[in-house]
N, C-alpha and C positions, 0 to 999 in steps of 0.2 A: 723613461728608464729610472728605476729607483737610485737614489744617491744619498749623500749626507749620512754616513754611518753614525748612528747614535750609540748603540750598544752592540756587542758581538752578536751577529746573526740578525740584527734589526736595521732596517733602512727607513728613510722617510721619502715620500713622493714630494717633489718640489712644489707642484701645483696645489695639491690638496692639503698637505701638511699632516697626512695620516701616517701613523707608524705602520710599517710593513715588515713581514717576516722575510726570510731569505728567498722564498719562492715567489715573492712579489704580491702576495695576498695581503689585504689590509688586516691589521691586527686589532681584534675586538677589545675595546677598553673595558676595564673592570666595572665601570658604571653600568654598562650594557648588561653584563652578567648579573649585577645586582637588580636591575630592572626586570630581567627575565625571571629571577627567583621570586621577586615580589609579585609579578604577574601570575606566575604559577600558583603561588599561595592564594592569591585572590580568586583564581579559577577554581582551586580546590574547595575553598570556602563556599563559593557560589554553587558548585555542583553538589556538594554534600548537603547544604541547606535545602537545595531544590529537591533532592531525593527524600530528605527527612520531612519536608512540608507537603509533598505531593499527595500524601494520604489524607490531608485535611478535607473536611467537607466544604462544599461551595465551589462553584465554577470559577470565580475570580481567583480564589486561592490556588486552584489547580493550574490556571493560566499563568499566574505569577511564578509558580513553582517550575513550570515548564520553561518559562523565560529565563529563570535562574540557571537551569541546566544548560540551555542553549547558549546563553552569554558566557557561562563558565567554560564551555567547550570552545567557543570562539576565542576566549582569552588564552587558552592553551595553544591554539593555532597561532595567535598573534605573537605569543612569546617565542615560538619557533621562528617566525618570520623576521624577528629583530636581528638575526644573524647577518642579514644582508643590509648594508647601509643605504637605504633609499628613503627619501623624505615621505613618500606615500605610506610606507610601512609604519613610520613613526606617527604620522597623522592618523592612520587607522587605529593604532593602539591608543592614542589620546582620545579619539571618539569612543572607542570601546570602554575606556575607563570612565568617561562621563556617563555612558549608558549604565555602567555598573553602579555608579553613585546614585543616579536617578532611580534605578531599580531598588536600591537599598532604602531610599526614602519612601517609595511605594510600599515596600515590604513593611516598613515601620508603621505606615498608615493603616495597613490591613491587620497586622498581628499585634501592634502596639507593644513591641518588645525592644528594649534598648540594645539587646544583643545584635539586632540587625543593623543598628546605626554604627556599632563598632566595626562592622564590615566595610565601612566607608574608608577607614584608615589606609588599607592597602592600596586601593586605586589612587588615593590622594598622594601617597608616597611615590607611586609609579609616575604620575603626572609631574611631580616635583623633580624627580630624577631625570625624566625625559626633557625637562626644560633647562637642565644644567648646560654649561658651556661645553663640557667634555662630550656629552651625548649629541648636542647640536652639531659639533664639529664632525663627529662620526657619521651623522646623517647628511652632512654637507650643507647645513643651514647656518647662515652667518647671523 
């Protein structure tokens, strides 16, 4: 049962140490919201770049463009899944961010454009924020 009233309408569960609202649901930290926004931006960049580059000639460029669209769509889904605090969803998001970074390096090798390397910044920020103490506590990782 929730106890230890911290703020009006907010409680803490003794076992997990997670802030809870008056209905007993875990309250999402602001760091998770920031991670979701960064992940949505990274997804948008991937999908837009994928659609812009899909018209290029060459089968490899078309495959990489399709992968950009697919991974961008998966990043949107992963951002929505972060609302539920399970370690598997955090780990899945971390793996997806690593895939986005690898895809950006492949894109740079194919198109030789520095702009593609700038797309690495958002997934790196997501990984950094998911590794913080606040988000690790939200997902139940010590």
